[in-house]
C-alpha positions as CSV (number, residue, x, y, z in Angstrom):
1,M,-60.5,-32.9,-44.5
2,D,-60.8,-29.6,-46.0
3,E,-61.9,-28.4,-42.8
4,K,-59.0,-29.6,-40.7
5,A,-56.6,-28.2,-43.4
6,Q,-58.1,-25.0,-43.0
7,N,-57.9,-25.3,-39.3
8,L,-54.3,-26.0,-39.3
9,I,-53.3,-23.3,-41.8
10,G,-55.5,-20.8,-39.5
11,N,-53.4,-22.0,-36.4
12,V,-50.4,-21.7,-38.3
13,S,-51.0,-18.3,-39.4
14,S,-52.3,-17.3,-35.9
15,L,-48.8,-18.5,-34.3
16,L,-46.7,-17.2,-37.1
17,P,-46.9,-13.5,-36.0
18,L,-45.8,-15.1,-32.5
19,I,-42.8,-17.0,-33.9
20,V,-41.5,-13.9,-35.8
21,N,-42.0,-11.6,-32.7
22,N,-40.3,-14.0,-30.3
23,T,-37.6,-14.6,-33.1
24,L,-36.7,-10.9,-33.4
25,N,-36.9,-10.5,-29.6
26,A,-34.3,-13.3,-29.1
27,L,-32.2,-11.9,-31.9
28,A,-32.4,-8.3,-30.2
29,A,-31.6,-10.2,-26.7
30,I,-28.4,-11.9,-28.3
31,L,-27.3,-8.5,-30.0
32,I,-28.0,-6.3,-26.7
33,L,-25.8,-9.3,-25.0
34,L,-22.9,-9.0,-27.4
35,I,-22.9,-5.2,-27.1
36,G,-23.2,-5.3,-23.3
37,F,-20.2,-7.7,-23.2
38,W,-18.2,-5.7,-25.3
39,L,-19.1,-2.4,-23.5
40,S,-18.4,-4.0,-20.1
41,G,-14.9,-4.6,-21.3
42,R,-14.5,-1.5,-22.7
43,A,-15.8,0.1,-19.4
44,D,-13.4,-1.8,-17.4
45,R,-10.2,-0.7,-19.3
46,F,-11.6,2.8,-19.6
47,A,-11.7,2.8,-15.8
48,V,-8.5,1.5,-15.3
49,A,-6.9,3.9,-17.7
50,M,-8.4,6.7,-16.0
51,L,-7.4,5.7,-12.4
52,Q,-3.9,5.1,-13.7
53,Q,-3.4,8.8,-14.3
54,T,-3.5,9.2,-10.4
55,P,-0.2,7.9,-9.4
56,H,-0.9,7.1,-5.7
57,L,-3.9,4.9,-6.4
58,D,-3.0,1.1,-5.5
59,P,-3.0,-0.9,-8.7
60,M,-5.3,-3.3,-6.9
61,L,-7.9,-0.5,-6.4
62,Q,-7.6,0.4,-9.9
63,S,-8.8,-3.3,-10.9
64,F,-11.4,-3.1,-8.1
65,F,-13.2,0.2,-9.6
66,G,-12.8,-1.4,-13.2
67,S,-14.3,-4.7,-12.1
68,I,-17.4,-2.4,-10.5
69,S,-17.7,-0.6,-13.9
70,R,-17.8,-3.9,-15.7
71,Y,-20.4,-5.7,-13.4
72,L,-22.8,-2.3,-13.4
73,V,-22.5,-2.3,-17.4
74,L,-23.3,-6.2,-17.2
75,T,-26.3,-5.5,-14.7
76,V,-27.9,-2.8,-17.3
77,T,-27.5,-5.3,-20.0
78,L,-29.3,-8.2,-18.2
79,L,-32.1,-5.8,-17.5
80,A,-32.5,-4.8,-20.9
81,V,-32.3,-8.5,-22.2
82,L,-35.1,-9.4,-19.8
83,S,-37.3,-6.4,-20.7
84,Q,-37.1,-7.7,-24.6
85,F,-39.1,-10.9,-23.4
86,G,-41.6,-8.5,-21.7
87,I,-40.2,-9.4,-18.0
88,Q,-41.2,-6.2,-15.9
89,T,-37.8,-5.4,-14.8
90,T,-39.3,-2.7,-12.2
91,S,-40.1,-5.3,-10.0
92,L,-37.0,-7.3,-10.5
93,V,-35.0,-4.4,-9.7
94,A,-36.8,-4.0,-6.3
95,I,-36.2,-7.7,-5.7
96,L,-32.6,-7.2,-6.4
97,G,-32.4,-4.1,-4.2
98,A,-34.2,-6.2,-1.4
99,A,-31.9,-8.8,-1.8
100,S,-28.7,-6.5,-1.6
101,L,-30.0,-5.0,1.6
102,A,-30.3,-8.4,2.9
103,V,-26.8,-9.3,1.9
104,G,-25.5,-6.1,3.2
105,L,-27.0,-6.4,6.7
106,A,-25.7,-10.1,6.9
107,L,-22.0,-9.2,5.7
108,Q,-22.0,-5.8,7.6
109,G,-18.5,-6.5,9.1
110,T,-17.3,-7.7,5.8
111,L,-18.3,-4.7,4.0
112,S,-16.9,-2.6,6.8
113,N,-13.5,-4.2,6.1
114,L,-13.9,-3.6,2.6
115,A,-15.0,0.2,3.0
116,A,-11.8,0.4,5.2
117,G,-9.5,-1.4,2.9
118,V,-10.8,1.1,-0.1
119,M,-9.7,4.2,2.2
120,L,-6.7,2.6,3.1
121,L,-5.5,2.2,-0.6
122,I,-6.8,5.7,-1.6
123,F,-5.0,7.6,1.5
124,R,-2.2,5.1,1.8
125,P,-1.1,6.1,5.4
126,F,1.6,3.3,5.2
127,R,3.1,1.1,2.3
128,I,4.3,-2.5,2.1
129,G,7.7,-2.6,4.1
130,H,6.8,0.3,6.5
131,K,7.0,-0.6,10.0
132,V,3.7,0.3,12.1
133,Q,1.8,-0.2,15.4
134,I,-1.8,-1.2,14.9
135,A,-3.5,-1.2,18.2
136,A,-0.8,-3.7,20.5
137,H,0.6,-5.1,17.4
138,I,4.0,-3.9,15.9
139,G,5.4,-5.2,12.8
140,I,6.5,-4.8,9.2
141,V,3.5,-4.5,6.7
142,K,3.8,-7.3,4.3
143,E,0.5,-7.3,2.4
144,L,-2.6,-4.7,2.3
145,T,-5.7,-6.4,0.7
146,L,-9.3,-5.0,0.4
147,F,-10.1,-6.7,3.7
148,W,-7.3,-7.3,5.8
149,T,-3.7,-6.1,6.5
150,E,-0.8,-8.5,7.2
151,L,1.8,-7.8,9.6
152,I,5.2,-9.6,10.3
153,T,6.4,-8.9,13.8
154,D,10.2,-8.7,14.9
155,D,10.2,-12.5,15.8
156,G,8.4,-13.8,12.6
157,V,4.8,-13.9,13.6
158,Q,2.3,-13.3,11.3
159,V,-0.5,-11.1,12.4
160,I,-3.9,-10.2,10.3
161,V,-5.6,-7.3,11.2
162,P,-9.2,-6.5,9.6
163,N,-9.1,-3.4,7.8
164,S,-11.8,-1.9,10.1
165,G,-9.6,-2.2,13.1
166,V,-6.7,-0.3,11.1
167,W,-8.7,2.4,9.9
168,G,-10.7,2.9,13.0
169,Q,-7.9,3.9,15.2
170,P,-4.6,5.9,15.7
171,L,-1.7,4.1,13.7
172,R,1.8,4.7,14.4
173,N,4.1,4.5,11.2
174,Y,7.9,4.4,12.2
175,S,9.1,4.2,8.6
176,V,7.7,8.0,7.6
177,Y,10.2,9.9,9.8
178,T,13.1,8.1,10.5
179,A,14.8,9.0,13.5
180,P,18.8,10.0,13.0
181,R,21.2,7.2,14.1
182,P,22.6,7.8,17.5
183,A,26.0,9.6,17.2
184,T,29.2,8.1,18.9
185,E,31.4,10.6,20.6
186,L,35.3,10.4,21.1
187,R,37.2,12.5,23.4
188,F,41.0,12.8,23.1
189,P,43.0,15.0,25.5
190,I,46.0,16.7,24.2
191,A,49.0,18.1,25.5
192,D,49.8,22.1,25.5
193,D,52.2,21.9,23.2
194,T,50.4,20.1,20.5
195,K,50.1,21.7,17.1
196,L,46.3,22.2,16.9
197,D,45.5,22.2,13.1
198,S,47.6,19.2,12.6
199,A,46.0,17.2,15.3
200,V,42.6,18.2,14.3
201,E,43.5,17.2,10.7
202,Q,44.8,13.7,11.6
203,V,41.8,12.9,13.6
204,K,39.4,14.0,11.2
205,T,41.5,11.9,8.3
206,L,41.2,8.9,10.4
207,V,37.6,9.0,11.4
208,S,36.5,9.9,7.7
209,A,38.8,7.0,6.5
210,D,37.1,4.4,8.5
211,P,34.6,2.6,6.1
212,R,32.2,2.0,8.9
213,V,31.7,5.5,9.6
214,L,28.6,6.7,7.9
215,G,28.9,9.6,5.4
216,D,25.6,10.8,6.5
217,P,25.4,12.5,9.0
218,V,28.9,13.9,8.4
219,P,31.6,13.2,10.8
220,T,32.4,16.2,12.9
221,V,36.1,16.9,14.5
222,L,36.0,19.8,16.8
223,L,38.2,21.5,19.8
224,D,36.5,21.6,23.1
225,C,37.5,22.4,26.8
226,R,35.8,20.8,29.6
227,T,38.1,22.5,32.3
228,V,40.3,25.5,32.1
229,D,43.5,23.3,31.9
230,K,42.2,20.4,29.7
231,L,42.0,21.0,25.8
232,E,40.3,18.0,24.0
233,I,39.7,17.1,20.5
234,V,36.0,15.8,19.9
235,A,35.1,13.3,17.2
236,T,31.6,12.7,16.5
237,F,30.2,10.1,14.0
238,S,27.5,7.6,13.1
239,T,27.7,3.9,12.5
240,A,25.7,1.2,11.3
241,D,23.8,-0.9,13.9
242,G,26.3,-3.2,16.0
243,V,29.4,-1.8,15.0
244,A,29.8,1.4,17.1
245,A,31.6,-0.4,19.8
246,V,34.1,-1.9,17.4
247,V,34.6,1.2,15.5
248,K,35.1,3.4,18.5
249,S,37.8,1.1,19.9
250,D,39.6,0.9,16.7
251,L,39.6,4.6,16.3
252,I,40.8,5.4,19.9
253,K,43.8,3.2,19.0
254,A,44.3,4.5,15.8
255,V,44.1,8.2,17.3
256,H,46.3,7.7,20.0
257,T,49.2,5.9,17.7
258,A,48.9,8.9,15.5
259,L,49.1,11.5,17.9
260,D,51.4,9.7,20.3
261,S,49.3,10.7,23.4
262,H,47.6,9.2,26.3
263,G,44.7,10.1,28.3
264,D,41.1,9.4,29.4
265,C,38.7,9.1,26.6
């Protein structure tokens, strides 16, 4: 009986350092995990805060790089925890590298869209609401994600274009340099005995007073002479889309009434 008790005490004594060592390793692993989770959150917020100082960087891209920072810290934390239990992390890193390579090859097209999406969000050749042409597709940009660009055509059709197809070819942006609105020109023949200054001022007042005439570009009222014996007042102005013909008709009537003259316009 004494011999069995001694053997039991000996076994417990031999196991005690192992239990203490494993307990310390577990406590250290828990501590590393807690610190790692705290640092990952701090790294995420720090990366986002640093990138927010770059005004042209998209908020979605800021969040993307913040998440990358967070997962990098978590990966290092996991490797540190495994090393606490005697697991060789060198071989594990090699396995993870090989697995990442295999996944990268399998998702080659998706990763190219991701890389193109990052470049589009950094350089911003277009923004939400711009009218662009991508290949044969013309429409308004509704959404830009890390993987695709969404367009809405003039007839309300949704078009999804992979970002690799957007970044890898010429792109037309119709909203960056807007073309000036087409100008409408009116010509009013005037009699030889007309007081020119008064007539020009009357036409200028009528054109400027019409609320449908745009202030930019500023309307102009000048004198012109297409033939030797025919002096004309020329009014040039711009209007909103779709109302130019109506404005032109109304101004012809108003100017002819004011000048009490007749002629071709």
